[in-house]
C-alpha positions in Angstrom: 91.6 1.3 -146.5 95.1 1.8 -145.6 95.3 4.1 -148.6 92.2 5.9 -147.3 93.5 6.0 -143.8 97.2 7.5 -145.0 95.1 10.2 -147.3 93.1 11.0 -144.2 96.3 11.6 -142.2 97.6 13.6 -144.7 94.8 15.9 -144.9 94.6 16.1 -141.3 98.5 16.9 -140.8 98.0 19.6 -143.4 95.1 20.9 -141.7 97.0 20.8 -138.3 100.0 22.8 -139.8 97.4 25.3 -141.0 96.1 25.7 -137.8 99.4 25.7 -136.1 100.2 28.6 -138.1 97.3 30.6 -137.6 97.3 30.1 -133.8 101.3 31.1 -133.9 100.0 34.3 -136.3 97.4 35.0 -133.6 99.4 34.6 -130.3 102.0 36.8 -132.2 99.8 39.3 -132.9 98.5 39.2 -129.5 102.2 39.7 -127.9 102.9 42.6 -130.6 100.0 44.3 -129.3 100.4 43.8 -125.4 104.2 44.9 -126.0 103.0 48.0 -127.8 100.4 48.8 -125.3 102.8 48.4 -122.3 105.4 50.6 -124.1 102.8 53.3 -124.5 101.4 52.8 -121.1 105.2 53.0 -119.8 106.1 56.3 -121.5 102.5 58.1 -120.5 103.2 56.9 -116.8 106.4 58.5 -116.8 105.3 61.7 -118.1 102.5 61.8 -115.7 104.9 60.8 -112.7 107.2 63.2 -113.4 104.5 66.2 -113.8 102.9 65.2 -110.7 106.3 65.3 -108.7 106.9 68.9 -109.9 103.6 70.6 -109.3 103.7 68.9 -105.7 107.4 70.6 -105.3 106.1 73.9 -107.1 102.8 73.9 -104.7 105.0 73.5 -101.5 107.5 76.2 -103.1 104.8 78.6 -103.7 103.3 78.8 -100.1 106.2 81.1 -99.1 106.8 83.1 -102.1 104.7 86.0 -103.3 103.6 86.3 -107.1 106.4 88.2 -108.4 109.0 85.5 -106.7 106.8 82.7 -108.5 107.3 84.4 -111.7 110.4 84.6 -111.5 110.9 80.7 -110.6 108.7 79.9 -113.3 110.6 82.1 -116.2 113.9 80.3 -114.7 112.3 77.0 -115.4 110.9 77.8 -118.7 114.3 79.1 -119.9 115.8 76.0 -119.4 116.4 74.0 -122.5 114.1 70.7 -122.7 110.4 69.7 -122.8 109.2 71.2 -119.9 105.9 73.8 -120.6 105.1 76.5 -118.1 102.0 78.9 -117.8 101.4 81.3 -114.6 98.3 83.4 -114.8 96.8 85.6 -112.4 93.0 85.2 -111.2 91.9 87.0 -114.3 93.9 85.0 -116.8 96.5 87.4 -117.7 99.9 85.8 -118.4 102.7 86.5 -115.8 105.0 83.9 -116.6 105.9 80.8 -118.9 106.8 79.7 -122.5 103.4 79.0 -123.3 101.6 81.7 -125.1 98.3 81.0 -123.7 96.1 78.9 -121.7 95.0 75.9 -123.5 91.4 76.0 -124.7 91.5 71.7 -124.5 92.1 72.3 -120.9 89.9 75.4 -120.0 87.2 73.0 -118.3 89.5 70.2 -117.1 90.2 70.8 -113.4 92.8 67.6 -113.8 94.9 68.6 -117.1 95.0 66.5 -120.3 96.1 66.6 -123.5 96.6 69.4 -125.8 98.4 71.3 -129.2 100.4 74.1 -128.9 102.7 76.4 -131.4 105.9 76.2 -130.0 108.2 79.3 -130.9 110.2 79.3 -133.8 108.3 76.6 -135.6 106.7 77.6 -138.9 102.8 78.9 -138.8 100.0 76.7 -138.4 102.5 73.7 -136.9 101.2 72.4 -133.7 103.0 70.3 -131.2 101.4 67.6 -128.8 101.9 67.8 -125.1 100.4 66.9 -121.8 99.9 69.3 -118.8 98.7 69.4 -115.5 97.4 72.4 -113.2 99.4 72.9 -109.8 98.0 74.4 -106.6 100.0 77.8 -105.9 97.0 79.9 -104.5 93.7 81.0 -105.3 94.5 84.4 -106.6 97.1 82.6 -109.2 97.0 79.8 -111.5 99.9 77.5 -112.9 99.9 75.0 -115.5 102.7 72.5 -116.0 103.4 70.1 -119.1 105.7 68.2 -121.1 106.1 68.3 -124.8 105.6 64.7 -125.6 105.8 65.3 -129.5 109.1 63.1 -129.3 107.7 60.2 -127.2 104.7 60.3 -129.4 107.0 59.6 -132.5 109.0 57.4 -130.6 106.0 55.2 -130.1 105.1 55.5 -133.5 108.7 53.6 -134.3 108.1 51.1 -131.9 104.5 50.4 -133.5 106.2 50.1 -136.9 109.0 48.0 -135.6 106.3 45.8 -134.2 104.1 45.7 -137.0 107.2 45.1 -139.3 108.5 42.3 -137.0 104.7 40.7 -136.9 104.7 40.5 -140.6 107.9 39.1 -141.0 106.9 36.5 -138.4 103.7 35.9 -140.1 105.4 35.3 -143.5 107.7 33.0 -141.7 105.0 31.0 -140.0 103.3 30.6 -143.7 106.4 29.6 -145.2 107.0 26.9 -142.3 103.7 25.9 -142.3 103.4 25.2 -146.1 106.9 23.7 -146.0 106.0 21.4 -143.0 102.7 20.7 -145.1 104.2 19.8 -148.1 106.9 17.6 -146.1 104.4 15.5 -144.5 101.9 15.5 -147.5 104.7 14.0 -149.7 105.8 11.5 -147.4 102.1 10.6 -146.8 101.9 10.2 -150.7 104.9 7.8 -150.1 102.9 5.6 -147.9 99.6 5.7 -150.1 102.0 4.8 -153.4 103.2 1.9 -151.2 99.9 1.1 -149.6 98.1 0.8 -153.5 100.8 -1.6 -154.8 100.4 -3.7 -151.8 96.5 -3.6 -152.4 97.5 -4.6 -156.3 99.2 -8.1 -154.6 102.7 -7.2 -154.2 102.5 -7.9 -150.7 106.8 -7.8 -150.5 106.6 -4.0 -150.6 107.4 -2.3 -147.4 107.1 1.6 -146.6 110.6 3.3 -146.9 111.9 4.9 -143.8 113.3 8.5 -144.3 115.9 8.2 -141.5 114.7 11.1 -139.4 113.0 8.8 -136.6 110.3 11.1 -136.2 106.6 10.3 -135.5 106.2 9.2 -139.5 109.0 7.0 -139.2 107.3 5.2 -136.2 104.1 5.2 -137.9 105.6 3.8 -140.7 107.8 1.1 -139.1 104.4 0.0 -137.1 102.8 -0.4 -140.6 105.9 -2.3 -142.0 105.4 -4.7 -138.7 101.7 -5.0 -139.6 102.6 -6.2 -143.2 105.0 -8.5 -142.4 102.5 -10.0 -140.0 99.8 -10.1 -142.7 102.2 -11.2 -145.3 103.3 -14.2 -142.9 99.8 -15.0 -142.2 98.8 -14.8 -145.9 101.8 -17.4 -146.2 100.8 -19.5 -143.5 97.2 -19.6 -144.7 98.5 -20.9 -148.5 101.1 -23.3 -146.8 98.3 -24.9 -144.9 95.9 -25.0 -147.9 98.3 -27.0 -149.8 99.5 -29.1 -146.5 95.7 -30.1 -145.8 95.1 -31.0 -149.4 98.4 -33.2 -149.4 98.5 -34.5 -145.7 95.1 -35.0 -145.0 94.0 -36.7 -148.2 95.7 -39.5 -147.5 93.7 -40.5 -144.4 90.8 -39.5 -145.7 91.5 -42.2 -148.4 92.5 -44.7 -145.8 88.8 -44.1 -144.0 87.1 -44.1 -147.1 88.7 -47.5 -148.4 88.8 -49.2 -144.9 84.6 -48.5 -145.0 84.8 -50.2 -148.6 86.8 -53.2 -147.5 84.1 -53.8 -144.5 81.3 -53.5 -146.8 83.1 -56.3 -149.4 84.1 -58.3 -146.3 81.7 -61.7 -146.8 81.9 -62.4 -142.9 79.1 -59.7 -142.5 78.0 -58.2 -139.2 81.4 -59.1 -137.7 83.2 -57.3 -140.2 81.1 -54.2 -140.3 82.1 -54.0 -136.7 85.7 -54.1 -137.2 85.5 -51.6 -140.3 83.4 -49.1 -138.1 86.0 -49.4 -135.2 88.6 -49.0 -137.7 86.8 -45.8 -139.2 86.0 -44.1 -135.7 90.1 -44.6 -134.8 90.6 -42.8 -138.2 88.0 -40.2 -137.7 89.4 -39.5 -134.1 93.0 -38.9 -135.1 91.3 -36.3 -138.2 89.3 -34.8 -135.3 92.5 -34.4 -133.3 94.1 -32.8 -136.2 91.8 -30.0 -137.1 91.3 -29.6 -133.2 94.8 -29.0 -133.4 94.7 -26.4 -136.1 91.7 -24.7 -134.6 93.9 -24.1 -131.2 96.9 -23.0 -133.3 94.6 -20.4 -135.0 93.2 -19.2 -132.0 96.6 -18.9 -130.7 97.9 -17.1 -133.7 95.0 -14.6 -133.3 95.7 -13.9 -129.6 92.5 -15.7 -128.5 92.5 -17.5 -125.4 89.6 -18.5 -122.9 91.4 -19.1 -119.9 92.9 -16.0 -118.5 96.8 -15.6 -117.5 98.1 -16.6 -114.1 101.3 -16.4 -112.1 102.6 -19.7 -111.3 105.5 -22.0 -110.6 107.1 -23.1 -114.1 109.6 -25.4 -112.7 106.9 -27.4 -110.6 104.4 -27.2 -113.7 107.3 -28.6 -116.1 108.2 -31.5 -113.5 104.5 -32.5 -113.0 103.7 -32.8 -116.9 106.8 -34.7 -117.7 106.7 -36.8 -114.7 103.4 -38.2 -116.7 105.5 -39.0 -119.3 108.3 -41.5 -117.6 106.3 -44.9 -118.1 105.8 -44.2 -121.6 109.8 -43.4 -121.9 110.6 -46.6 -119.8 108.2 -48.7 -122.3 110.7 -47.5 -125.2 113.5 -48.5 -123.4 114.4 -44.8 -122.6 115.5 -42.8 -119.5 113.7 -39.4 -118.7 115.5 -37.0 -116.8 113.9 -34.1 -115.0 115.9 -31.2 -113.6 113.8 -28.2 -112.8 114.5 -25.1 -110.5 112.1 -24.2 -107.9 110.8 -20.6 -107.8 110.6 -19.9 -111.6 107.8 -17.8 -111.6 105.7 -16.8 -115.1 102.5 -15.2 -115.9 101.0 -17.2 -118.8 98.2 -19.4 -119.6 98.9 -22.8 -117.6 97.2 -25.1 -119.7 98.7 -24.2 -122.9 102.4 -24.1 -121.4 101.2 -27.6 -120.2 100.4 -28.8 -123.5 103.3 -27.2 -124.8 105.5 -29.2 -122.8 103.7 -32.2 -123.3 104.1 -31.8 -126.9 107.7 -31.4 -126.6 108.0 -34.4 -124.3 106.0 -36.9 -126.5 108.0 -35.7 -129.6 111.6 -36.4 -128.0 110.3 -40.0 -126.8 108.7 -40.7 -130.2 111.7 -39.8 -132.1 114.1 -41.2 -129.6 112.5 -44.6 -129.4 114.3 -47.4 -131.9 117.1 -45.4 -132.6 120.5 -47.6 -132.2 122.0 -45.8 -129.4 124.5 -46.8 -126.5 122.7 -47.2 -123.0 124.2 -44.3 -121.9 122.6 -42.0 -125.2 118.9 -43.6 -124.4 118.0 -40.7 -122.5 115.8 -37.5 -123.1 116.0 -34.7 -120.5 113.7 -32.2 -119.6 114.9 -29.1 -117.7 113.3 -25.8 -116.5 115.9 -22.9 -115.5 115.7 -19.1 -115.2 118.4 -17.2 -117.4 119.0 -13.4 -118.2 115.4 -12.5 -117.3 113.6 -15.4 -119.1 112.6 -19.0 -118.0 113.9 -21.7 -120.3 112.0 -25.0 -120.8 114.6 -27.4 -122.8 113.9 -30.5 -124.0 116.6 -32.4 -125.5 116.4 -36.2 -127.4 118.8 -38.3 -128.8 116.8 -39.0 -132.0 117.9 -38.4 -135.6 117.6 -34.7 -135.2 117.1 -31.8 -137.6 119.1 -30.4 -139.9 120.1 -26.5 -139.5 118.6 -25.6 -142.6 115.3 -27.3 -141.9 114.6 -25.9 -138.7 113.2 -23.0 -138.9 110.6 -24.8 -141.5 109.9 -27.4 -138.9 107.8 -25.0 -137.0 105.2 -24.5 -139.7 101.9 -26.1 -139.4 101.7 -29.3 -141.4 105.5 -29.6 -141.9 107.2 -33.5 -141.8 110.4 -33.8 -142.9 111.7 -37.0 -144.6 113.2 -38.3 -141.4 110.0 -38.0 -139.5 107.7 -39.6 -142.1 108.0 -43.1 -140.7 106.4 -41.7 -137.3 102.9 -41.4 -136.6 101.9 -37.7 -136.5 100.4 -34.6 -138.2 103.2 -32.1 -138.2 101.4 -29.7 -135.8 103.2 -30.4 -132.6 106.3 -27.9 -133.0 104.1 -25.2 -134.7 101.6 -25.3 -131.8 104.6 -25.1 -129.5 105.6 -21.9 -131.6 102.5 -20.3 -131.2 102.1 -20.8 -127.4 105.5 -19.1 -127.4 104.4 -15.9 -129.8 101.3 -15.6 -127.7 103.3 -15.5 -124.3 106.0 -12.8 -126.0 108.6 -15.8 -126.0 110.3 -17.8 -128.5 111.4 -21.3 -129.8 114.7 -22.4 -130.6 116.0 -25.7 -132.3 119.3 -26.6 -131.7 121.7 -29.4 -132.1 121.9 -31.8 -129.4 124.9 -33.8 -131.0 123.4 -36.4 -131.5 119.6 -35.4 -131.6 117.6 -32.2 -131.1 117.4 -29.7 -128.1 114.3 -27.4 -128.3 113.9 -24.5 -126.0 110.8 -22.6 -125.3 111.6 -19.2 -123.6 109.2 -17.2 -121.9 109.5 -13.8 -119.9 109.7 -13.9 -116.2 106.7 -12.7 -114.2 107.7 -9.2 -112.4 108.4 -9.4 -108.9 105.5 -9.3 -106.5 104.8 -6.0 -105.1 
């Protein structure tokens, strides 16, 4: 499934790269087209605005001029170098002045002017240039056409268009190359994930997805997948270990249960022996049921399934109340139970599970401290709760045999009973239950040396301040 997921992600990544390149090309084409149209419009508007300004100026000046004076003015303007075009005719269409040979046929029926072609003096026969012209109001008996040669502007617009097209082509080529490179890069890294997932599905749970070091989204994905694989490997190892431990640790009590039943059947006392045998069998069965209930609770905690909802409460008060229940038990074993808790340590957690964890720690501390040959001042079990560096700490310290540093991590696993604890009744599930409760609440468990004895520290995150 992991391979199919990453393969699908690779296909999606390639499609995304292709779609991104296509979108980039479309946007670039629109930008290029808009720039070209805007440039062409600016050039056209500039020429038309200039013509209208000159037409208005000549219309005002012509009001006080006769036809010959107006013709002289038009000859002066037509003689000037530049792109200006002029044609002054009388009412019959006879040319009076200007540098246009005749009135353009394309504008004969247009009252507002327009674009036309004309032969320029000095050019080869058959060559015509492009121009634009508008009429000027200089009286009913005269007709004036004012224009501009726009051949150079058209050529400039054509060069701009070619530049835009070349630029668009370069952008398109760069986008395609970048898209292909990005797609190949993503696909190559996806293939690494696929190869690793195939190895894992083949049974090698120790394989992990290598990181590129770029700290990008694929590295984040790889880190998440590696974390998931670490958890899966941990659960698989735990399942294998639990299966082995169940076979070893539950086999003995089951054999004892069977042997006690057989002994009761063979006892010649009859009904009294049967009753005693049944009572003993019930006690042993209760112990087995407790063991399996603890296993089920740990499994539920490992899966993050909790029936009770989390609530905000004072951890110090809870620890004090739970530890207080064990004071009579400690006194019976000749121990002193010291309880020190700070008020106002608020956490958001499952109250019952935290209470169960504290009870397990207190029970273990008393059980392993009892019977130890210690001076009176060391026959003490300490239970503390305090806030430290943004976390709540529950510390339970005893003066028992302790746990060596090399065995502390293993002691938190299910059914693990060290040699020093074999003489005490138990299933090896107490510390593993505490560790599961800590993980469920984003906390941790530390085993430390109490010199002599063991100190167990359960840390939980403090609840955020109330609004």
